[in-house]
Backbone as a printed PyTorch tensor [residue, N CA C, xyz], in Angstrom:
tensor([[[ -47.7980,  -24.6220, -105.9660],
         [ -47.4180,  -25.9600, -105.6020],
         [ -48.1780,  -26.3670, -104.3490]],

        [[ -48.5740,  -27.6280, -104.3390],
         [ -49.2850,  -28.1930, -103.1980],
         [ -48.5010,  -29.4280, -102.7450]],

        [[ -48.2520,  -29.5170, -101.4570],
         [ -47.5180,  -30.6390, -100.8850],
         [ -48.4480,  -31.4290,  -99.9720]],

        [[ -48.5670,  -32.7310, -100.2290],
         [ -49.4080,  -33.5990,  -99.4040],
         [ -48.4940,  -34.4320,  -98.5110]],

        [[ -48.6050,  -34.2200,  -97.2100],
         [ -47.7580,  -34.9030,  -96.2400],
         [ -48.3090,  -36.3030,  -95.9740]],

        [[ -47.5760,  -37.3000,  -96.4350],
         [ -47.9850,  -38.6950,  -96.2400],
         [ -47.0690,  -39.4160,  -95.2500]],

        [[ -46.4620,  -38.6620,  -94.3570],
         [ -45.5180,  -39.2280,  -93.4010],
         [ -46.1570,  -40.3020,  -92.5240]],

        [[ -47.3650,  -40.0590,  -92.0390],
         [ -48.0030,  -40.9650,  -91.0890],
         [ -48.9070,  -42.0030,  -91.7400]],

        [[ -48.9300,  -42.0580,  -93.0450],
         [ -49.7920,  -43.0120,  -93.7410],
         [ -49.1140,  -43.4770,  -95.0140]],

        [[ -49.5510,  -44.5830,  -95.5330],
         [ -49.0650,  -45.0830,  -96.8170],
         [ -50.2210,  -45.0490,  -97.7970]],

        [[ -49.9720,  -44.5480,  -98.9880],
         [ -51.0180,  -44.5380, -100.0100],
         [ -51.3760,  -45.9630, -100.3850]],

        [[ -52.6610,  -46.2190, -100.5930],
         [ -53.0960,  -47.5430, -101.0270],
         [ -53.8810,  -47.4230, -102.3310]],

        [[ -53.9490,  -48.5010, -103.0480],
         [ -54.6240,  -48.5490, -104.3400],
         [ -56.0690,  -48.0780, -104.2040]],

        [[ -56.4570,  -47.1190, -105.0170],
         [ -57.8150,  -46.6040, -105.0010],
         [ -58.0670,  -45.4980, -103.9850]],

        [[ -57.1080,  -45.2500, -103.1180],
         [ -57.2850,  -44.1850, -102.1340],
         [ -57.4150,  -42.8480, -102.8570]],

        [[ -58.3440,  -42.0350, -102.3970],
         [ -58.6440,  -40.7680, -103.0510],
         [ -58.5340,  -39.6280, -102.0560]],

        [[ -57.9760,  -38.5280, -102.5110],
         [ -57.9550,  -37.3060, -101.7190],
         [ -58.6040,  -36.2230, -102.5770]],

        [[ -59.4350,  -35.4260, -101.9470],
         [ -60.1540,  -34.3560, -102.6520],
         [ -59.6230,  -33.0120, -102.1610]],

        [[ -59.2430,  -32.1730, -103.1120],
         [ -58.7760,  -30.8280, -102.8000],
         [ -59.8570,  -29.8320, -103.1760]],

        [[ -60.1930,  -28.9750, -102.2200],
         [ -61.1680,  -27.9100, -102.4700],
         [ -60.5590,  -26.5920, -102.0250]],

        [[ -61.1140,  -25.5090, -102.5260],
         [ -60.6090,  -24.1840, -102.2120],
         [ -61.7460,  -23.3440, -101.6570]],

        [[ -61.5250,  -22.6940, -100.5220],
         [ -62.5500,  -21.8580,  -99.8980],
         [ -62.7350,  -20.5320, -100.6150]],

        [[ -61.6820,  -20.0400, -101.2190],
         [ -61.7100,  -18.7420, -101.8860],
         [ -61.5050,  -18.9290, -103.3860]],

        [[ -61.9020,  -17.9530, -104.1520],
         [ -61.6620,  -17.9870, -105.5880],
         [ -60.1650,  -17.9140, -105.8560]],

        [[ -59.7280,  -18.6700, -106.8450],
         [ -58.3310,  -18.6450, -107.2660],
         [ -58.2830,  -18.3140, -108.7440]],

        [[ -57.2710,  -17.5980, -109.1500],
         [ -57.0920,  -17.2400, -110.5440],
         [ -55.8000,  -17.8840, -111.0230]],

        [[ -55.9160,  -19.0270, -111.6580],
         [ -54.7390,  -19.7960, -112.0610],
         [ -54.6240,  -19.9530, -113.5710]],

        [[ -55.2950,  -19.1430, -114.3280],
         [ -55.3460,  -19.3500, -115.7740],
         [ -53.9720,  -19.3500, -116.4340]],

        [[ -53.0170,  -18.6210, -115.9000],
         [ -51.7000,  -18.5630, -116.5280],
         [ -50.6480,  -19.3820, -115.7790]],

        [[ -51.0710,  -20.1710, -114.8030],
         [ -50.1210,  -20.9550, -114.0060],
         [ -50.5480,  -22.4260, -113.9510]],

        [[ -49.5700,  -23.2680, -113.7000],
         [ -49.8420,  -24.6790, -113.4810],
         [ -49.8930,  -24.9560, -111.9910]],

        [[ -50.6560,  -25.9640, -111.6030],
         [ -50.7000,  -26.4300, -110.2250],
         [ -49.9750,  -27.7660, -110.1990]],

        [[ -48.9000,  -27.8190, -109.4450],
         [ -48.1450,  -29.0650, -109.2940],
         [ -48.3910,  -29.5870, -107.8890]],

        [[ -48.6760,  -30.8800, -107.7990],
         [ -48.9900,  -31.5070, -106.5150],
         [ -47.9500,  -32.5920, -106.2530]],

        [[ -47.3770,  -32.5520, -105.0580],
         [ -46.3030,  -33.4660, -104.6780],
         [ -46.6880,  -34.2710, -103.4430]],

        [[ -46.0800,  -35.4660, -103.3240],
         [ -46.2090,  -36.2760, -102.1150],
         [ -44.8850,  -36.9920, -101.8810]],

        [[ -44.8750,  -37.9740, -101.0120],
         [ -43.6880,  -38.6890, -100.5530],
         [ -42.8460,  -37.7730,  -99.6640]],

        [[ -43.4770,  -37.2910,  -98.6120],
         [ -42.8570,  -36.3230,  -97.7090],
         [ -41.5460,  -36.8110,  -97.1080]],

        [[ -41.4540,  -38.0860,  -96.7990],
         [ -40.2460,  -38.5970,  -96.1410],
         [ -39.2360,  -39.2000,  -97.1150]],

        [[ -39.5060,  -39.1350,  -98.4010],
         [ -38.5510,  -39.6140,  -99.3980],
         [ -38.4140,  -41.1150,  -99.4730]],

        [[ -39.5010,  -41.8500,  -99.2790],
         [ -39.4590,  -43.3260,  -99.3400],
         [ -38.9970,  -43.8460, -100.6970]],

        [[ -39.2520,  -43.0780, -101.7490],
         [ -38.8820,  -43.5130, -103.1040],
         [ -37.4670,  -43.0850, -103.4830]],

        [[ -36.7320,  -42.5470, -102.5230],
         [ -35.3550,  -42.0870, -102.7370],
         [ -35.2470,  -40.9890, -103.7850]],

        [[ -36.2510,  -40.1110, -103.8310],
         [ -36.2140,  -38.9640, -104.7370],
         [ -36.2160,  -37.6580, -103.9400]],

        [[ -35.9480,  -37.7400, -102.6490],
         [ -35.9340,  -36.5680, -101.7840],
         [ -37.2920,  -36.3200, -101.1650]],

        [[ -37.3070,  -35.4300, -100.1940],
         [ -38.5620,  -35.0700,  -99.5340],
         [ -39.5020,  -34.4470, -100.5520]],

        [[ -40.7190,  -34.9060, -100.5630],
         [ -41.7380,  -34.4680, -101.5270],
         [ -41.2230,  -34.5990, -102.9630]],

        [[ -40.5270,  -35.6890, -103.2160],
         [ -39.9020,  -35.8830, -104.5270],
         [ -40.7870,  -36.5100, -105.5760]],

        [[ -42.0260,  -36.8110, -105.2590],
         [ -42.9240,  -37.4560, -106.2280],
         [ -44.0000,  -36.4720, -106.6720]],

        [[ -43.9720,  -36.1040, -107.9450],
         [ -45.0240,  -35.2740, -108.5220],
         [ -46.1920,  -36.1870, -108.8750]],

        [[ -47.3760,  -35.9090, -108.3100],
         [ -48.5210,  -36.7730, -108.5940],
         [ -49.5180,  -36.1170, -109.5300]],

        [[ -49.3610,  -34.8080, -109.7800],
         [ -50.2240,  -34.1350, -110.7580],
         [ -49.5740,  -32.8290, -111.1820]],

        [[ -49.7560,  -32.5020, -112.4380],
         [ -49.3360,  -31.2140, -112.9840],
         [ -50.5130,  -30.7280, -113.8230]],

        [[ -51.2860,  -29.8260, -113.2780],
         [ -52.5510,  -29.4060, -113.8840],
         [ -52.3930,  -27.9860, -114.4080]],

        [[ -52.7420,  -27.7780, -115.6630],
         [ -52.6510,  -26.4310, -116.2140],
         [ -53.7890,  -25.5780, -115.6750]],

        [[ -53.4990,  -24.3120, -115.4680],
         [ -54.4890,  -23.3890, -114.9390],
         [ -55.7230,  -23.2760, -115.7990]],

        [[ -55.5660,  -23.4620, -117.0980],
         [ -56.7210,  -23.3610, -117.9960],
         [ -57.7330,  -24.4870, -117.7880]],

        [[ -57.3290,  -25.5650, -117.1180],
         [ -58.2390,  -26.6720, -116.8220],
         [ -59.1240,  -26.3900, -115.6090]],

        [[ -58.7860,  -25.3610, -114.8400],
         [ -59.4160,  -25.1480, -113.5440],
         [ -60.3890,  -23.9800, -113.5490]],

        [[ -61.4380,  -24.1170, -112.7580],
         [ -62.3800,  -23.0190, -112.5420],
         [ -61.8260,  -22.1260, -111.4250]],

        [[ -62.5640,  -21.1070, -111.0460],
         [ -62.0960,  -20.2190, -109.9820],
         [ -62.2010,  -20.8500, -108.5980]],

        [[ -63.0300,  -21.8890, -108.4350],
         [ -63.1200,  -22.6430, -107.1790],
         [ -63.1240,  -24.1320, -107.5010]],

        [[ -61.9790,  -24.6470, -107.9250],
         [ -61.9350,  -26.0310, -108.3910],
         [ -62.0770,  -27.0550, -107.2680]],

        [[ -62.5390,  -28.2250, -107.6670],
         [ -62.5280,  -29.4120, -106.8150],
         [ -61.7290,  -30.4520, -107.5920]],

        [[ -60.6490,  -30.9030, -107.0010],
         [ -59.7380,  -31.8360, -107.6670],
         [ -59.6770,  -33.1210, -106.8580]],

        [[ -59.8610,  -34.2460, -107.5250],
         [ -59.6950,  -35.5460, -106.8670],
         [ -58.4330,  -36.2080, -107.3930]],

        [[ -57.6330,  -36.7130, -106.4710],
         [ -56.4210,  -37.4550, -106.8060],
         [ -56.6400,  -38.8960, -106.3800]],

        [[ -56.4370,  -39.8340, -107.3140],
         [ -56.6970,  -41.2450, -107.0460],
         [ -55.4150,  -42.0330, -107.2440]],

        [[ -55.0270,  -42.7950, -106.2270],
         [ -53.8210,  -43.6170, -106.3000],
         [ -54.0900,  -44.8420, -107.1670]],

        [[ -53.2780,  -45.0220, -108.2060],
         [ -53.4490,  -46.1620, -109.1100],
         [ -52.3780,  -47.2300, -108.9130]],

        [[ -51.2620,  -46.8660, -108.2980],
         [ -50.2010,  -47.8260, -107.9850],
         [ -49.5410,  -47.3840, -106.6890]],

        [[ -49.8070,  -48.1290, -105.6200],
         [ -49.3680,  -47.6810, -104.3070],
         [ -47.8670,  -47.7610, -104.0930]],

        [[ -47.1910,  -48.7520, -104.6040],
         [ -45.7580,  -48.9070, -104.3490],
         [ -44.9070,  -47.8340, -104.9830]],

        [[ -45.3460,  -47.3210, -106.1320],
         [ -44.5600,  -46.2970, -106.8200],
         [ -45.2850,  -44.9560, -106.8880]],

        [[ -46.4050,  -44.8790, -106.2020],
         [ -47.1730,  -43.6390, -106.0470],
         [ -47.5800,  -43.0130, -107.3740]],

        [[ -48.2010,  -43.7960, -108.2180],
         [ -48.7960,  -43.2470, -109.4340],
         [ -50.2270,  -42.8390, -109.1340]],

        [[ -50.6300,  -41.7190, -109.6970],
         [ -51.9530,  -41.1540, -109.4550],
         [ -52.5680,  -40.6840, -110.7640]],

        [[ -53.8700,  -40.6080, -110.7780],
         [ -54.6070,  -39.9000, -111.8140],
         [ -55.4040,  -38.8210, -111.0960]],

        [[ -55.7920,  -37.8010, -111.8330],
         [ -56.6180,  -36.7640, -111.2240],
         [ -57.8650,  -36.5330, -112.0370]],

        [[ -58.8810,  -36.0500, -111.3550],
         [ -60.1460,  -35.7140, -111.9830],
         [ -60.5530,  -34.3550, -111.4600]],

        [[ -60.9250,  -33.4820, -112.3760],
         [ -61.3870,  -32.1520, -111.9790],
         [ -62.8970,  -32.1950, -111.9660]],

        [[ -63.4640,  -32.1340, -110.7630],
         [ -64.9160,  -32.2470, -110.5900],
         [ -65.6100,  -30.9490, -110.9880]],

        [[ -65.0000,  -29.8420, -110.6860],
         [ -65.6080,  -28.5380, -110.9560],
         [ -64.5420,  -27.5560, -111.3790]]])
């Protein structure tokens, strides 16, 4: 699980965050879930918004993942696996 702390900022339409890994990861049998809304603005609790659920089989050993905000008010995102 990855938690993105957005306490000091608000996501805006088209805003992109890129996740990279310095070391090799072996995630073939696990999913990577990414959460945001650290302060619970959407009334779903702290980090209550899942913005991506990526299966390990989609990822390389050193993935680069881009998360793009498509709807800022409700924190909808799409993701793209660059590598």
